[in-house]
C-alpha positions in Angstrom: -25.9 26.9 -75.3 -27.7 27.8 -72.0 -26.2 24.8 -70.2 -22.9 25.7 -71.3 -23.3 29.1 -70.3 -24.6 27.8 -67.1 -21.9 25.5 -66.3 -19.4 28.5 -66.9 -21.2 30.3 -64.0 -21.0 27.4 -62.0 -17.1 27.1 -62.6 -16.4 30.9 -62.0 -18.2 30.4 -58.4 -16.5 27.3 -57.5 -13.0 29.2 -58.2 -14.2 31.8 -56.0 -15.3 30.1 -53.2 -11.7 27.8 -53.8 -10.4 31.4 -53.5 -12.5 32.9 -50.3 -11.6 29.7 -48.2 -7.9 30.5 -49.1 -8.5 33.8 -47.5 -10.4 32.6 -44.6 -7.8 30.0 -43.7 -5.4 32.8 -43.9 -7.3 34.2 -41.4 -6.9 31.3 -39.1 -3.2 31.3 -39.7 -2.5 34.8 -39.2 -1.4 36.0 -42.8 -4.5 37.3 -44.0 -3.3 40.1 -45.5 0.1 39.3 -46.4 1.5 38.8 -50.5 2.1 35.0 -51.0 4.5 36.2 -53.3 6.5 39.3 -51.7 5.8 38.8 -47.8 4.4 42.4 -47.5 1.3 43.4 -46.8 -1.5 43.9 -48.6 -2.9 47.4 -49.2 -6.1 48.3 -47.2 -8.0 49.1 -50.7 -7.4 46.2 -52.2 -8.5 44.3 -49.0 -11.3 45.9 -49.2 -12.0 45.6 -53.3 -10.6 42.0 -52.9 -11.1 40.3 -49.3 -9.5 37.1 -51.1 -6.8 38.4 -53.2 -3.6 36.8 -52.6 -1.4 39.6 -53.9 -0.6 43.1 -53.7 -1.5 45.0 -56.7 1.7 45.4 -57.6 2.8 42.1 -57.4 -0.1 41.2 -59.2 0.6 43.6 -62.0 4.2 42.3 -62.6 3.2 38.4 -62.6 0.2 39.9 -65.7 3.5 41.5 -66.9 5.3 37.7 -67.2 2.6 36.0 -68.3 1.9 38.5 -71.3 5.9 38.0 -72.0 5.5 34.6 -72.1 2.8 34.5 -75.1 4.8 36.4 -77.3 
């Protein structure tokens, strides 16, 4: 069970590194801070808390609602 725990942690870290790489690529392209769902600016507070985010807070909430709606 300890090995499974460490594998889960490693998987989460791998996903986070992938998200960070994606954000860095957006920075190089000049699209950092732009929501990939709406094309609008992502709020500064959200970027400070989660600089690798791909979506604005509002758009991410919408995605979560749609995801929950599909589970029913």
